[in-house]
C-alpha positions as CSV (number, residue, x, y, z in Angstrom):
1,X,-172.9,-59.0,122.1
2,X,-172.9,-62.4,120.4
3,X,-170.9,-65.0,121.9
4,X,-169.2,-65.7,118.1
5,X,-165.8,-64.8,117.8
6,X,-165.7,-62.5,114.2
7,X,-161.5,-61.6,114.5
8,X,-160.8,-64.5,112.0
9,X,-163.4,-63.0,109.8
10,X,-162.3,-59.7,110.1
11,X,-158.7,-60.8,109.3
12,X,-159.5,-62.4,106.4
13,X,-161.3,-59.9,104.9
14,X,-158.1,-57.6,105.9
15,X,-156.1,-60.0,103.6
16,X,-158.5,-60.4,101.3
17,X,-159.2,-56.8,100.5
18,X,-154.9,-56.0,100.3
19,X,-154.6,-59.0,97.7
20,X,-157.8,-57.7,95.6
21,X,-156.6,-54.2,95.7
22,X,-153.1,-55.0,95.1
23,X,-154.2,-57.3,92.1
24,X,-156.3,-54.3,90.9
25,X,-153.0,-52.2,91.7
26,X,-150.9,-54.7,89.2
27,X,-153.5,-54.0,86.5
28,X,-153.1,-50.8,86.3
29,X,-156.7,-50.0,87.3
30,X,-155.5,-48.2,90.5
31,X,-152.2,-46.7,91.7
32,X,-150.1,-48.3,94.6
33,X,-151.1,-45.8,97.1
34,X,-154.7,-46.3,97.0
35,X,-155.1,-49.5,98.3
36,X,-153.9,-48.9,101.8
37,X,-157.4,-46.1,101.4
38,X,-159.8,-48.7,99.8
39,X,-158.8,-51.0,102.4
40,X,-159.2,-49.0,105.0
41,X,-162.5,-47.9,103.6
42,X,-163.4,-51.3,103.1
43,X,-162.7,-52.4,106.8
44,X,-164.8,-49.8,107.9
45,X,-167.7,-51.1,105.5
46,X,-167.5,-54.4,107.3
47,X,-167.4,-53.1,110.8
48,X,-171.0,-51.6,110.2
49,X,-172.0,-54.6,109.2
50,X,-170.6,-56.5,112.0
51,X,-172.0,-54.7,114.2
52,X,-175.4,-55.2,112.4
53,X,-175.0,-58.7,112.1
54,X,-173.6,-58.9,116.1
55,X,-177.1,-57.4,117.1
56,X,-179.0,-59.7,118.9
57,X,-183.0,-59.8,119.0
58,X,-183.7,-57.5,122.4
59,X,-180.3,-55.5,122.3
60,X,-179.6,-52.3,120.5
61,X,-176.5,-52.0,117.7
62,X,-173.5,-51.3,119.2
63,X,-173.1,-47.6,118.2
64,X,-169.2,-47.5,119.0
65,X,-168.5,-50.4,116.2
66,X,-171.1,-48.2,113.7
67,X,-169.2,-44.7,114.7
68,X,-165.8,-46.4,114.5
69,X,-166.8,-48.2,110.9
70,X,-168.3,-45.4,109.8
71,X,-165.3,-43.1,110.7
72,X,-162.7,-46.1,108.7
73,X,-165.2,-45.7,106.2
74,X,-165.1,-41.9,105.4
75,X,-161.3,-41.9,106.1
76,X,-160.6,-44.6,103.2
77,X,-162.9,-42.9,101.2
78,X,-161.1,-39.8,100.9
79,X,-157.8,-41.2,101.0
80,X,-158.5,-43.0,97.8
81,X,-160.1,-39.3,95.9
82,X,-157.1,-37.5,98.0
83,X,-155.4,-40.3,95.9
84,X,-157.2,-39.2,92.8
85,X,-157.2,-35.6,93.3
86,X,-160.8,-34.9,93.6
87,X,-161.2,-34.6,97.0
88,X,-162.2,-31.0,97.1
89,X,-165.3,-31.0,96.5
90,X,-166.4,-33.7,99.1
91,X,-163.9,-32.8,101.6
92,X,-166.2,-30.1,103.5
93,X,-169.6,-32.0,102.7
94,X,-168.2,-35.4,104.3
95,X,-166.9,-33.5,107.0
96,X,-170.0,-32.6,108.3
97,X,-171.8,-35.8,107.8
98,X,-169.3,-37.7,109.6
99,X,-169.9,-35.0,112.5
100,X,-173.2,-35.4,112.6
101,X,-173.5,-38.6,112.3
102,X,-171.2,-39.1,115.1
103,X,-173.7,-36.6,117.1
104,X,-176.4,-38.9,116.7
105,X,-174.5,-41.8,117.7
106,X,-173.7,-40.0,121.1
107,X,-177.2,-38.9,121.4
108,X,-178.7,-42.7,120.4
109,X,-176.2,-43.8,123.6
110,X,-177.4,-41.6,126.1
111,X,-181.0,-42.5,125.5
112,X,-180.0,-46.0,125.8
113,X,-177.8,-45.7,129.4
114,X,-180.8,-43.2,130.3
115,X,-183.6,-45.9,129.5
């Protein structure tokens, strides 16, 4: 992994997304309870981007970070859809996609350990 510290970046992004979604809730564009799932989804997307940014030239992606980011992104998105009461059509496909992608991540990790 890179020697740079991304903790402050992630904390700043968390505070920024909480402030942004809170202002949207105050404006009446989203519900107050929808701010938490949207913040979780943004943090998951930022973890995926962070795994790509931290990737060094000859190393593989950090599959743990991508897996956690994907899981947070789907949980946050499903929480938002649940708050809007439109989750039922997306629940089974999203769970299947997450299980499939995490399985692919596990296979890639095992290939990387054996190579």
